[in-house]
C-alpha positions as CSV (number, residue, x, y, z in Angstrom):
1,M,94.4,199.2,-110.2
2,A,93.8,197.4,-106.8
3,Y,96.3,194.7,-107.8
4,D,99.0,197.3,-108.5
5,D,98.2,199.4,-105.4
6,V,98.2,196.4,-103.1
7,S,101.4,195.0,-104.6
8,A,103.3,198.3,-104.2
9,L,102.1,198.7,-100.6
10,L,103.2,195.2,-99.7
11,E,106.6,195.8,-101.1
12,Q,106.8,199.1,-99.1
13,Y,105.7,197.2,-96.0
14,E,108.3,194.5,-96.5
15,Q,111.1,197.1,-96.9
16,L,110.0,198.8,-93.7
17,A,109.9,195.5,-91.8
18,R,113.3,194.6,-93.0
19,A,114.7,198.0,-92.2
20,R,113.3,197.7,-88.6
21,G,114.9,194.3,-88.1
22,S,112.0,192.0,-88.3
23,V,113.2,188.4,-88.1
24,A,109.9,186.8,-89.3
25,I,109.9,188.7,-92.6
26,D,112.8,186.4,-93.6
27,Y,110.7,183.3,-93.3
28,L,107.9,184.3,-95.7
29,R,107.2,181.8,-98.4
30,P,107.6,182.7,-102.1
31,G,104.5,184.1,-103.7
32,L,102.1,182.0,-105.6
33,T,102.1,182.0,-109.4
34,V,99.0,182.7,-111.5
35,A,98.7,178.9,-112.2
36,E,98.8,178.1,-108.5
37,I,96.2,180.7,-107.7
38,T,94.0,179.3,-110.5
39,E,94.3,175.8,-109.0
40,I,93.3,177.1,-105.6
41,E,90.3,178.9,-107.1
42,E,89.2,175.7,-108.8
43,R,89.8,173.6,-105.6
44,Y,87.6,175.9,-103.5
45,G,85.1,176.6,-106.1
46,F,85.2,180.4,-106.3
47,P,87.3,183.1,-108.0
48,L,89.5,185.5,-106.0
49,S,89.6,189.2,-106.4
50,D,92.7,190.9,-107.8
51,D,93.7,192.4,-104.5
52,V,93.5,189.0,-102.8
53,K,95.7,187.6,-105.6
54,A,98.2,190.4,-105.1
55,V,98.6,189.6,-101.4
56,W,99.3,185.9,-102.0
57,M,101.4,186.5,-105.1
58,W,103.6,188.7,-102.9
59,H,104.2,185.9,-100.4
60,N,102.2,182.7,-99.6
61,G,102.2,183.2,-95.8
62,M,104.9,182.2,-93.3
63,G,107.2,179.2,-94.1
64,P,109.0,176.9,-91.6
65,R,111.0,178.6,-88.9
66,P,114.3,177.4,-87.7
67,S,113.2,177.1,-84.1
68,R,110.2,177.6,-81.9
69,D,111.7,180.8,-80.6
70,T,111.7,182.4,-84.1
71,P,109.0,185.1,-84.2
72,V,105.8,184.0,-86.0
73,T,104.1,187.3,-86.9
74,I,105.3,189.6,-89.7
75,G,103.8,192.6,-87.9
76,S,102.6,193.2,-84.4
77,G,99.9,190.5,-84.3
78,W,99.9,190.1,-88.1
79,D,99.6,186.3,-88.3
80,F,99.9,185.8,-92.1
81,R,99.1,182.2,-93.3
82,E,99.3,180.5,-96.7
83,L,96.3,181.0,-99.0
84,S,94.7,177.6,-98.7
85,E,94.8,177.8,-94.9
86,S,93.5,181.3,-95.0
87,I,90.5,180.2,-97.1
88,E,89.8,177.2,-94.9
89,Y,90.0,179.2,-91.7
90,A,87.7,181.9,-93.0
91,Q,85.2,179.2,-94.0
92,M,85.3,177.8,-90.5
93,I,84.6,181.3,-89.1
94,L,81.7,181.8,-91.6
95,D,80.2,178.4,-90.8
96,M,80.3,179.3,-87.1
97,R,78.8,182.7,-87.6
98,N,76.1,181.3,-89.9
99,E,75.1,178.6,-87.5
100,G,74.7,181.0,-84.6
101,D,71.8,183.3,-83.8
102,G,73.7,186.5,-84.5
103,D,74.6,188.1,-87.8
104,R,74.7,185.8,-90.8
105,Y,76.8,186.1,-93.9
106,V,75.5,183.3,-96.0
107,E,76.4,184.8,-99.4
108,S,79.9,185.8,-98.2
109,R,83.2,184.3,-99.2
110,W,86.0,185.3,-96.9
111,V,89.8,184.9,-97.0
112,T,91.6,185.4,-93.7
113,F,94.1,188.3,-94.0
114,N,95.2,188.2,-90.3
115,R,94.4,185.3,-88.1
116,G,93.7,185.7,-84.4
117,S,91.0,185.8,-81.8
118,R,89.6,188.6,-83.8
119,S,90.5,187.9,-87.4
120,D,90.7,190.3,-90.3
121,V,89.0,188.8,-93.3
122,I,88.7,189.9,-96.9
123,E,85.2,189.8,-98.3
124,T,85.8,188.5,-101.8
125,S,82.4,187.3,-103.0
126,N,82.0,190.1,-105.5
127,I,85.2,190.1,-107.6
128,Q,83.8,192.9,-109.8
129,L,84.3,195.4,-107.1
130,P,87.6,197.4,-107.7
131,D,88.6,196.9,-104.0
132,S,87.7,194.2,-101.6
133,S,86.6,195.0,-98.1
134,V,88.5,193.9,-95.0
135,L,86.2,193.1,-92.1
136,L,87.1,192.5,-88.5
137,S,85.4,189.2,-87.5
138,D,84.9,189.1,-83.7
139,M,82.6,186.2,-82.8
140,T,80.9,188.3,-80.2
141,S,80.0,191.3,-82.5
142,S,78.7,192.2,-85.9
143,V,81.4,193.1,-88.4
144,L,79.5,196.4,-88.7
145,N,80.7,197.3,-85.2
146,F,84.2,197.9,-86.6
147,P,85.7,200.0,-89.3
148,I,85.6,198.5,-92.8
149,V,88.4,199.3,-95.2
150,T,89.9,198.0,-98.4
151,V,92.9,195.7,-98.6
152,A,95.1,198.7,-99.6
153,E,93.8,200.8,-96.8
154,K,94.5,198.0,-94.3
155,I,98.1,197.7,-95.4
156,R,98.4,201.5,-95.3
157,W,97.4,201.3,-91.6
158,Y,100.1,198.7,-91.0
159,I,102.7,201.0,-92.7
160,W,101.4,203.9,-90.6
161,A,101.9,201.8,-87.4
162,I,105.5,201.2,-88.3
163,E,106.3,204.7,-89.4
164,N,104.7,206.2,-86.3
165,G,106.4,203.8,-83.8
166,V,103.1,202.1,-82.8
167,W,104.7,198.8,-84.0
168,F,108.4,198.3,-83.3
169,V,110.8,195.4,-83.3
170,D,112.5,194.5,-80.1
171,D,116.1,193.2,-79.6
172,T,115.0,189.7,-80.5
173,G,113.5,190.8,-83.9
174,T,110.0,190.3,-82.6
175,W,107.2,192.8,-83.3
176,R,105.7,194.6,-80.3
177,S,103.1,197.4,-79.9
178,R,102.9,200.6,-78.0
179,H,99.2,200.5,-77.2
180,E,99.2,204.0,-75.8
181,L,100.0,205.3,-79.4
182,Y,97.0,203.6,-81.0
183,P,94.4,205.9,-82.4
184,K,91.8,206.7,-79.7
185,N,88.8,206.2,-81.9
186,G,87.4,203.1,-83.6
187,M,90.3,203.1,-86.1
188,R,92.5,201.5,-83.4
189,H,90.9,198.2,-84.5
190,L,92.7,198.5,-87.9
191,I,96.2,197.9,-86.5
C-alpha cells in the first residue's frame, strides 16, 4: 500500500513540477531497478522499506547538469540525491548525533530524503511498519521538536506547496518560496 501511494504521489509531483516549468526535474536520473536496490541493501547491510524503495525507483536523485547555472533542487529546497549518497549522508548525521551529548538514535537506520542544513530523513529501521516516518534532523534539536509524518504525507505537503503557490518557479526555471504563505504553526517545517 505505501509503495503504491508513494509512487502515485511522486508521479503527481513530477507532473506538477513539469507543468510549472521546473528545469531541474529534467535532470533526474532514471529510477533504480529491484536488482539495483537489492544490491544497495546488501552493500549497506540493511533492508529498505517499501516506501523508500518507491522513492528511488521513481528516480535515483539528480543527474549531471549541463552547467553550474542549472538549478539543483527539484522543489524549493528539495535537494534529492541518489540512494547510495542518501544512505551515506544519513549515516554521517546519525554518527554525529550518537557521538554528541544530545538525543541518541543508536538503533535507527536513516535515509536522507532531502539534504540540507536541516535534513529530512526517513527512519527505515522497522520495515514491517506500513509507512516509514520522515523526521527533521536539525543538529541543535531533538527530532521530536518537529512534526513527524510518513513519506506519503511529506510528498503531499510538497504537492500542497506547489498547488497553493508557496513554491513557485521563477523565470529561470528555479524553485522559489513565498515564506509568508507557509503554515503559521509547526507544520511550516514540512515544506
